[in-house]
N, C-alpha and C positions, 0 to 999 in steps of 0.2 A: 315707782316710787313714788309719790310723793317730796321735790324738793323744799328747803326749809319753805318755813311757813307761819304764821303770827300765832302764835296759838292765845296772847286775847283777845280773836276772830272768835265764833261759836263754825258748824260744820255749815250751819246755813250759809254762813260770810259767806268762809270759802269754797263751799261745792255750788255759791250762787244758784240755788235750789229751795229757795219757800218749803217745804208742806200744806202749811196752812192750819188749818185747825183738823183733828180727826177726829176722822168721821165714825170708827170705833171704836165705844168708849173702853178698854179694856184699865186695869192700871198700868196696864208693861206698855201699848201704844199712850194711852198720857207719859208718861216716864220718858221715850224714845222719841216723844215728837218737844218737852221738852227740853233732851238734848244740847234736842237739836237746838237749842236756841242758847246753850250754856257759853260759855266763852273754857276754846279745853286747860287754859294756864288754871280752870275751876273744876279741871275735873278729880275726881275724887277715885279712886282702886274700882268701887262697888259704881261709878255712870261708867267705870270702861269695861266692868264686865259685865253688866247691864248692855252695851248695846254691841259690847266681840260676839257676845253671845247668840248677837241678834243677825248678826254680820252687817253691820252698819257702816257706813264709811270708813271704813278696814286703813287703806292707804296712806291714813291720818292718825289713827286709832294704834295701831298694833306698834310704833311707834314708838307711843310714851307710853305704853303698856309693855314695853322692853327692857325703858330707862330704869320704869318698876321693878319689873322680876329679877335685869338685871346688877338689883346691886339687894333682892330680897329675892331666889326666887318662888319661894310660900307667898308673897305677901295677896294678905285677907281682905273682899272687900266683904260682903254679910252675910257670907254661906259658912267657907269653914276655911284652914288656911290652903293655899294653894288652888284656888278657886279662880283666878286672874289665868292663872298662867292651863287651870283645863279649860280655858273658855281660846286661850291661845289656841291650845292643841286640836281645839278642836276647829279650827277653821275650814272653809272648803281649802280643796289640794290647793285648786287652781290657783285664788289667793296665791299661793306658794311660791306656784311654776314662772305667776311671772314675778313673784320678788325673792329670787334668791339670796342676797343681800339679808334683809329679814330674815326671811329662813334660816342663815344661819347664823347669825344672832341667840332664835329660840335652840336651838343647837348646843351653840355655848349652854344657855342655861339649862338643860335637859342635862350635856354634861355637869358643870357646876352640884348636882347633883345626884349624883350617880355617884361625885368622886365623894360628897359630904352624909352616905345613906348613912356609914355606919356610925357615925358619930349622931344622930337625930332617938330622939326620942321615938320609943316603941306607935306612939299617935302616930306626932306628922312623918317617921317610918313608910308605914302602912299608906297612906297619905299620897309617897314616891313614889312607891314603887304603882300606884293605881295611875298619880303621872303616869309614869314612863310605860301603860301601858299605854295609853290613848297617843303618843308618840306621832307624830305625821308621821 
């Protein structure tokens, strides 16, 4: 895992890697290239969801996502409640095997949801059930 890092730096600065301008002009590619230049302190939940969903810069972004998920497990980007957690749960298993401490944090978020399940409204409860099926 990446130790402490300056959240006012961009992924491009932290990784010392400039991807340059996108050569494929889809909206997703353009967005990911732009997000690599954005300071991490300014990342929204949706920014995290997009980048994690593309498996980009996970050692930096997963800890940021977990900070939000630990406060609100069903935090929402632009899709639906729990969309950030869903992206985190779909991260490649190889990442989790190399980052056991982060995996434990995800497990605690999942347990938090499992405990809260009986108190959730019908829509959120269904979302949680689906997320539990996606579990690592």
